[in-house]
C-alpha positions as CSV (number, residue, x, y, z in Angstrom):
1,M,-8.8,-0.3,-24.4
2,R,-8.3,-3.4,-26.4
3,E,-9.5,-4.3,-29.9
4,D,-12.4,-6.4,-28.3
5,G,-13.6,-3.9,-25.9
6,Q,-13.3,-0.8,-23.6
7,F,-12.7,-1.9,-19.7
8,L,-13.0,0.6,-16.8
9,F,-11.3,-0.5,-13.4
10,G,-11.7,1.6,-10.2
11,F,-9.6,1.7,-7.2
12,G,-9.8,2.9,-3.6
13,T,-6.7,4.6,-3.2
14,R,-3.8,6.1,-5.6
15,D,-1.3,3.3,-4.2
16,E,-3.8,0.7,-5.7
17,L,-4.0,2.5,-9.2
18,A,-0.2,2.9,-9.0
19,L,0.7,-0.7,-8.2
20,F,-1.9,-1.8,-10.8
21,E,-0.2,0.1,-13.6
22,M,3.1,-1.4,-12.3
23,L,1.8,-5.0,-12.3
24,T,0.3,-4.7,-15.6
25,S,3.5,-3.4,-17.0
26,V,5.1,-6.8,-16.3
27,S,5.1,-9.2,-19.6
28,G,2.6,-11.7,-19.1
29,V,0.5,-10.1,-16.4
30,G,-2.7,-8.5,-17.5
31,P,-5.6,-6.7,-15.8
32,K,-7.1,-9.9,-14.4
33,A,-3.9,-11.1,-12.7
34,A,-3.3,-7.5,-11.4
35,L,-6.8,-7.2,-9.9
36,A,-6.3,-10.7,-8.3
37,L,-3.2,-9.8,-6.8
38,L,-4.7,-6.6,-5.5
39,S,-7.8,-8.3,-4.1
40,V,-5.6,-10.9,-2.2
41,S,-3.2,-8.3,-0.4
42,R,-3.2,-4.6,0.5
43,P,-0.9,-2.5,-1.4
44,A,1.6,-2.3,1.2
45,D,1.5,-5.9,2.0
46,L,1.9,-6.7,-1.9
47,A,5.0,-4.3,-2.3
48,A,6.6,-5.9,0.7
49,A,6.2,-9.3,-0.7
50,I,7.7,-8.1,-4.0
51,A,10.6,-6.3,-2.1
52,A,11.3,-9.4,0.1
53,G,11.2,-11.7,-3.1
54,D,8.2,-13.7,-1.6
55,A,7.0,-15.8,-4.6
56,A,4.7,-17.9,-2.5
57,A,2.8,-14.9,-1.0
58,L,2.2,-13.5,-4.7
59,A,1.4,-16.8,-6.0
60,R,-1.6,-17.1,-3.4
61,A,-3.8,-14.8,-6.0
62,P,-5.9,-16.9,-8.4
63,G,-4.3,-16.9,-11.8
64,V,-1.0,-16.1,-10.7
65,G,1.6,-19.2,-10.6
66,K,5.1,-19.5,-9.4
67,K,6.7,-18.4,-12.7
68,T,4.4,-15.1,-12.9
69,A,5.3,-14.4,-9.4
70,E,9.0,-14.7,-10.0
71,R,8.7,-12.5,-13.1
72,L,7.0,-9.7,-10.9
73,I,9.8,-9.7,-8.4
74,V,12.5,-9.8,-10.9
75,D,10.8,-7.0,-12.9
76,L,9.5,-4.8,-10.0
77,R,11.7,-5.2,-7.1
78,G,13.5,-2.0,-7.7
79,K,10.6,0.0,-8.6
80,V,7.9,-1.0,-6.0
81,A,9.3,1.4,-3.5
82,R,8.6,4.4,-5.5
83,V,4.7,3.5,-5.6
84,S,4.2,6.0,-2.7
85,D,5.3,7.0,0.9
86,S,2.6,4.8,2.3
87,V,4.3,1.7,0.6
88,L,7.7,2.4,1.7
89,P,8.8,0.5,5.0
90,G,8.1,2.3,8.2
91,A,5.5,4.8,6.9
92,V,1.9,4.8,8.2
93,P,-0.5,3.1,5.9
94,I,-2.9,5.3,3.9
95,E,-5.6,2.8,5.1
96,D,-4.9,4.1,8.7
97,E,-7.8,6.3,9.8
98,A,-6.1,8.2,12.3
99,A,-3.2,9.0,9.9
100,A,-5.8,10.3,7.2
101,A,-7.5,12.3,10.1
102,L,-3.9,13.9,11.1
103,Q,-3.2,14.7,7.3
104,A,-6.4,16.3,6.9
105,L,-5.4,18.5,9.9
106,G,-2.4,19.8,8.0
107,Y,0.2,17.3,9.1
108,S,2.7,16.0,6.5
109,V,3.2,12.3,5.8
110,S,6.6,12.4,7.8
111,E,4.9,14.4,10.5
112,T,1.9,11.9,10.7
113,A,4.3,9.0,11.0
114,A,6.4,10.6,13.8
115,A,3.2,11.7,15.8
116,L,1.8,7.9,15.5
117,R,5.0,6.2,16.2
118,G,4.6,4.7,19.7
119,I,0.7,5.1,19.7
120,P,-1.3,1.8,20.1
121,P,-2.2,0.2,16.7
122,A,-5.8,0.5,15.3
123,S,-6.5,-3.0,16.8
124,A,-5.9,-1.9,20.2
125,A,-7.3,1.6,20.3
126,T,-10.0,3.5,18.6
127,T,-9.4,6.0,15.8
128,E,-10.4,8.9,18.1
129,E,-8.1,7.8,20.9
130,R,-5.1,7.5,18.5
131,V,-5.9,10.9,17.1
132,R,-6.1,12.5,20.7
133,A,-2.8,10.9,21.6
134,A,-1.1,11.9,18.7
135,L,-2.1,15.5,19.0
136,R,-1.2,15.4,22.8
137,K,2.3,13.9,21.7
138,G,2.6,16.7,19.2
139,A,1.6,19.5,21.6
140,R,4.2,18.4,24.1
141,A,7.1,18.3,21.5
142,V,6.2,21.9,20.7
143,V,6.1,23.1,24.3
């Protein structure tokens, strides 16, 4: 809410919401710039760019210049890892349908990551094939 109106923003995942709130907490970054950043990159990629100090990747978003990108890196580098498990390096992205299916079956985030480790990526196999392979791998580990 602002003096000149009420604005409503919607997000597909909790990661997007959390990252939006972090981005808007930085001085000089408003909702428009934060949405531009989120529209150019996935939350995991955006977090990785901030953690790596890649100002050029951040500056690709419309309305975000080099100085704003550098300010984002300085202010958020230590905070970005805490957005969620799916943003942390090595974790399975929440956008992965196979991971979402395994978590719906009761797997924890760490169990999902372990089950999908070594399984072909979504670009090489269908979601069903990946889930079957992960379930077979999990069954072998138990036996």
